[in-house]
N, C-alpha and C positions, 0 to 999 in steps of 0.2 A: 561303811556308814554304821555308826553305833546307834542302832534303833531296832526296836522289835517290829516284826512284820505282821503280828496278830495282836489285836487289841484285847483288853481285859475280858471281853465277852466271847472270845474265840472267833471274832469276825476278821476277815482279811482287810488290811489297810489299803487305801486307794490314793493314788497321786495323779497329778495333772502333768501330762507330758507333751501336750500339743494344744494349739489355739488356732482356730480358723475364723476369720472375720471378714465379712463384706458389709461394711458399715459406713455411716456418714463420716466417721473419723478417718476412714481409709480402708484400703484393701490389704489384708494380712496383719499379723499381730504387731510387727515393728512400726508400720506406718500409723496404725491406729493408736498405739501406745504413745508414740512421740507426740501426736496431736493432742491426746488427753493430757499428757504432762505439760504441754504448752498452753493449756487452757483455751483451746480453739473452739469457737462457735461455728457450727455448720448449718445454722438456719439461714435459708435464702429463698427467694421466690421459687415457686413450684415449676419444675420443668416438664413433668409427665403429662400434664393436661392444663387447659386454660382455666384458672380458678376465679376469673373475673366476677362470676355470679355468686361466689361464696363469701362469707364474712371473713374468712382467713385465706390469705394468698400465699402463704409460705409454709415450708416444712424442712425437715432434715433428711435429705435424700442421699443415697450412696453416690460417690463421685461419677461423673460422666464417663470416666475412663473404664468403668466396669462394662465388660463385654462378655455375655454368657457364652458366646461362641469361642472364647478362649478356653472354656471348660467342657463344652458339649458341642456335638455337631448340630447343624441347623435343624435337621429334621427332628432330632430328639428334643431340642430346646423349644420348638414350636408346639410340642405336646405338653408343655408345662406352663403354669401361671408364674407370674413374677415371684411370688413367695417361694415357690419351689426352686426357681433359678437362684435366688439368694441363699437358700438353705443348702442346696447341692454344692454350689461353689464354695460355701463356707466349710462344708464337710470335707471336700476334696483338699482345701487348703490346710485344714486341721490335721487330716491324715498325713499329708506330706510333712507338715511342721513337726509332727511327733516322731518321724523316722521309724514308725512301727512296721512298715511294709516288709513282708517276708519273715517276720519274727513271731507272728501269731496266726493260728489256724483261722480261716474265715468263719468256721463254726463257733469260735470262741470270742468273736468280736461282733458287737451289735451297734444299732443306731436308735437313739431316742431323741427326736427333734420335735418340740412342741410348736404349736401355732394357735394364737387366740382366735383368728378369723378364717384363715385359709385363703382360698383363691377369690378374693373379693373383686379383683380387677376383671377376671374372666366372668364372674357372676354378673357384674354390671354389663359387660359387653354383650353377653348372651341374652340377658333379659331385654336389653334394647333391641337385639336382633329378633327375639320372639315377638315383641310388641310391633315392630315395623314390618317384619317379613312373614311371621306366622310360625307355628310349631314345627313344621317340616324343615325349617331352615336352622334350627338349633343344632349346634355341633354335636356329633356323637361322642366327642371327648369332653363335653361339658361337665358331666358328673365326675369322672376320674381326674379332671383338672382342678376342680374347686375343693375337693374334700381335704380336710386339714392334715390328714396323715400322709399326704403325698410328698411332702418335703422329706420326711424320714424314709419313705418307701423308695423314692427315686435315688436318694443318697446311697441306700443299701445296694440298689441295683448297679449304680455306677461304680461302686467300690467293691462289689462282690462279697459283701459281708452278710453272713447267714446266722449270726447270733441273735440275741433278743432284739426284736424290732417293734417299736411302738411310738405313739404320739400322745402327748398330753395336751388337752385343750381346756385350760382354766384361765381364760382371759389373760391379763397381764402377768399372772403367776405361771404361765405355761412352761417357760424355759426352766425356771427353778425346779418345778415339779419333775420335768424331764431329767434334769441333772441329778436330782435327789433319787429318783427311781433307778436311774442308770447306776448310780453309786451303790444302791442296794443290790442290784444284779451282780456286781462284782464282789461285794462283801459276802454275799451268800453263795458264791461259787458258780453262778449261772453263766458267767462270762469272765474273761481275763482282761478285756478292754472294751470300752464303749465310746462312741462319739455321741455327745449329748449337748443340747442347747435349744435354741429356738429360731424361728424365722417368721417374718411378717413383711408383706408388701402392700400395705393399706393406704399408701399415698395415692388415692384414687378419688374421683369426684364424689362417689357415694360415701367413701370413708370420711372425707373432710366435711361433707354436708351433714352426715349423721352426727359427728361429734360437735359440729357447730350448733345443731339443733338442741343438743344437750347443754349448750353453753360451757363446754369443757375445754375448748381450744382458745389459746391466746389470739387476739385480733390486733396485735401490735404491728400492723402492716407497714407502718412508717419506719420501723427499726427492727426487722426480724432477728438480727444477730443478738439482740439483748432480750428477746421475748421470753426465752426459757430462763426463769429466774427463781429457782426453788428457794424458799425461806425468805424471800424479799417481800417487804410490805406491799410493794406495787405489783405483785404477780397477778396475772389475769387469766391463767389457764395454761395447759401444756402445749407443747409444740409436737406435732406428729412427726414420727421418724419411721424409718424402715431399715431392716438389717437381716442378714443371716449370720448367726453367731453361735459357735460351738466350742467346747473344750473336749480334749481327748483324755478320758479317765483310764487308768491302768492299775492293775493290782501291783502293789509295791514290789514284791519279789520279782515279778515278771519284768518290771521296769529296771530294777537293779541288775538282773541277770543279763539284760541286753545293753547295759550301759547308757540308758536313756538320760536325756537332759531333763531332770525333774524340776518343774516350776515351783510347786508347793504341794501340800497334802490337802485333799478334801476330807475333813475330819468329822463333820456332823451335818445333819439334815433335820429340819423341823417344819411341820405344816399344821395348819389349824383352820377353823372356820369362824367367822364372826357371828353367824346366825342373827344378822341384824337388818340388812338392806341390800337391794340389788346393786346400788352404786355407791352409797355413802359409807365411809369407814365407821368402824365401831367406836362410838364416842368414849367408851370406858377404857379403851386401849387394851383390854384383857385379851381379846382374840388374837391380834397380831403378836402380842407379847408372849403368848403361849408358844407360837412358832419359834420365836427367838430363843426362848428358854429351853425348848425341846432340842434345838440344834446344839446349844451349849452342852446340855446334858448328854446328848448323843456323842459328842466329841470328848466328853470327860473334862470340860472346861468350866470355869467360874466366870461370873460377870467381870471380875477384876482382871481377868486375863485378856479381855478384849481391848485391842489398840485402835481399831478402825471399824466403822460401819459404813458400808456403801449403801446409802439410803435409797429407798424407792423414789422419794423426792420428786414429784412430778411437776411442781410449780402450779398447783391448784390451790385456791383459797382455803378449802377445807382439809385437803389431804396432807399438806405439809406440817401444820401444827399438830395434826393428829399423830403423824409418825414420830415427831419429837416426843410427844407424850408416851408413845409406845416404847421408844428407846429408854426413856427415863423410868418407865414402869418395869421394863424387863431387866435393866441393868442396875437399877437403884440410883438414887440421885447422885451419890458421891462418885460412883464408877462412871455414870453417864457424863458427868461434868468433865471427866478426864479423857473421855473417849473421842477421838477424832471422827468427824462425820462429814461426808460430802455427797453430793448428788451429781453424777456425771451426766445425767439427763440435761443439765444446763448446757452441755456441749453437743450431745448427739440426739437430743429430743427423746420423746417417749416412743420406743419401738414396739410397744404393745407386747405381743407374745414372744418377741425376740429379746425383750429387755433383760430378762434374767441371764440369758446367755452372754450378751455383750457385757453386762455388769459383772458377771462371774469372772469373765476373762480379765477385765480391768482390775478386779479385786485380787485375783491370783497374782497378777503382775505387780501390784502394790506390795504384796507380801514378799514376793521374790526380790524386789529392788529396794524395799523400804522407802518408797515414794508414794505419797497419797495424792491422787489427782484432785483438783479443786472443784468447788462449786463456783461458777463464774456468774457475773451479772448481778451480784448482790450489792446494792448501794445503800440499802436501808433495811437491816435485819429486822424481821418481824419480832416484836417482843414475845409473842406466843411461841416462837421457835427457839428461844434461848434455853440454856440448861445443858448444852453439849459443847464440845470443842469444835466449832465449825472451821473447816479449812476453806477459806474464801479467797478468790481472786487468782491465786497461783499455787502450784503444787508445793507440797512440803516434804522435805527429806526428814524422815522420822522412823524409828523402829516400829515395824509392823510384824510382830510375831504371830498374832491372831487377828483375823478379820471376819466380819459377818457381812453378808449381802442379803438385803431384804427385797422382796417383791410382794405386792398386794394386788389382787385382781377383783374386778367386779363380781358380785355375788358373795363376797366375803372370803375369797381364797387367799390364804397367807402362806408364804414359804420362805424359809431362811436357810442359807448355806453357811457353814463355818469352815474357814480355811486356816491352815497352820503351816508355818515354815518347817521344812525338813532340814534338820541340822545334820551335817556330815563332814 
């Protein structure tokens, strides 16, 4: 492979060698990628609880075929919240997918899995138990089950990985921050490989009720499959999703030495703050554009190099046109107009703290295969969302040498990852 293994600043280069997904689109990278390329909507009536008293009755849940006892014994599984189930299973799938077992010291491989909320299902169950039965009946596992770091912690324990171990909790930006920080651990020599991404299991009564109270969720109960419609004039809110989603990052030389199947390179990372509002996006577009431009600069790329942006694109009235303004501001009007843009949340919903992990995986596969997954359900493009090359309705075969993946979280947390094809 004719490539340098150290960048111009003396930092080690990092590639993606594995993907682990437990997502509404499917279990494992092949199943999920096939569904994404096919433009599959996964929104359907909620199975995990009776949503009759909520304004929203549907969500994007992982397939019923998911069984945590295929990954963990029953006793271990019962000591975890659903968000940890999803994250641990994804980590185990990603580890297997990478083929890295036996080629790296456990001390040189770590785990960084973010979560925006953590164990919300257990929190709700135990709070009800406290109310109904009193404080002596609260589970002794309550605290270690709900805390957001347990997805990463349990994955490290199950896989025996002793390298850098952490968790980012920055709302919907959690997984991108986790991936970016893991990227830096490898670049700076703290690890040779990392499992990084996000996990969230917030399809729960309190989760749906809370976002309904904010008027953030779609209430298109008569047609859930078309409810997530980023950039469409008729969008009325996002669709809740759940997922465990990770990528395996590896130092390029290490990957080459063991003959790994390299998916693409993670080349840059950018992050910024809006300093504006607890939930509303920065109307100037400056804050998120800083993250995009930082990722490009970190990768040594220019705006004109970008072929595809996997947009945060949540299907909210305010958020979607704001992001298009961000893309136009960051890339410039001419480059933005030529850049393909899609939001895969139209298919898998908004998986909150796991969103960046799932979308990073799909973006990496888009680079590998030169296939851009579509934004589905757009029947009337919002004029305020024009100015980019939207990939609507069906996947597009097109050259994707460089791609960006954006995530923006409540509180003004912005994070962008830059991916690049590895030629060889």
